C-alpha positions in Angstrom: -12.6 -0.2 9.5 -11.0 -3.4 8.4 -10.8 -2.5 4.7 -9.3 0.9 5.3 -6.0 2.7 5.7 -5.1 5.4 8.2 -3.8 8.9 7.9 -1.8 10.4 10.7 -1.3 14.2 10.7 1.7 15.5 12.6 1.3 19.3 12.9 2.0 22.0 15.4 -1.1 23.9 14.2 -3.5 22.0 16.5 -6.5 24.3 15.6 -6.1 23.7 11.9 -9.2 22.5 10.0 -8.7 19.3 8.1 -10.5 18.8 4.8 -10.7 15.4 3.0 -11.9 15.4 -0.6 -13.3 18.9 -0.2 -15.3 18.1 2.9 -14.7 19.2 6.5 -13.3 16.3 8.6 -12.5 18.0 11.9 -9.7 19.8 13.8 -6.2 18.5 13.6 -6.0 18.1 17.4 -9.0 15.7 17.4 -8.2 13.8 14.2 -4.6 12.9 15.0 -5.1 9.6 13.2 -8.2 8.6 11.2 -9.4 5.9 8.8 -10.0 6.4 5.1 -11.0 4.2 2.2 -8.1 2.9 0.2 -7.4 5.1 -2.9 -6.5 8.6 -3.8 -7.7 11.5 -1.6 -7.1 15.2 -1.4 -6.1 16.5 2.0 -6.0 20.2 2.9 -5.4 22.0 6.2 -6.6 25.5 6.8 -5.6 27.9 9.6 -8.1 29.8 11.8 -8.6 32.5 9.2 -9.5 30.0 6.5 -6.2 30.2 4.6 -5.1 26.8 3.1 -1.5 26.3 4.2 -1.2 22.7 3.2 -2.6 20.7 0.4 -1.7 17.3 -1.0 -3.1 14.4 -3.0 -2.4 11.2 -1.1 -2.7 7.5 -1.8 -4.2 5.5 1.1 -3.3 1.8 1.2 -5.4 -0.8 3.0 -3.9 -1.7 6.4 -1.2 1.0 6.2 -0.8 4.3 8.0 0.3 7.3 6.0 2.0 10.0 8.0 1.9 13.6 6.7 4.0 16.5 8.1 2.4 19.7 6.9 4.7 21.9 9.0 7.8 20.8 7.0 6.3 22.7 4.0 5.9 26.0 5.9 9.1 28.1 5.7 
């Protein structure tokens, strides 16, 4: 999409489910990088048991790639 930005998810939890604005977007291993409309979005990752282990509100900019690192928040 020409009028979009990209989100790149860098996580070791490859089977994590990715949710964007409350809707299921796919598995982390398949979504490595995906396009979103510019603006504010809620990103959440859930493990195989359905537990949300990462959640963040992000700002997507047109023509830019935002890289998120969910594993850096898991200690």
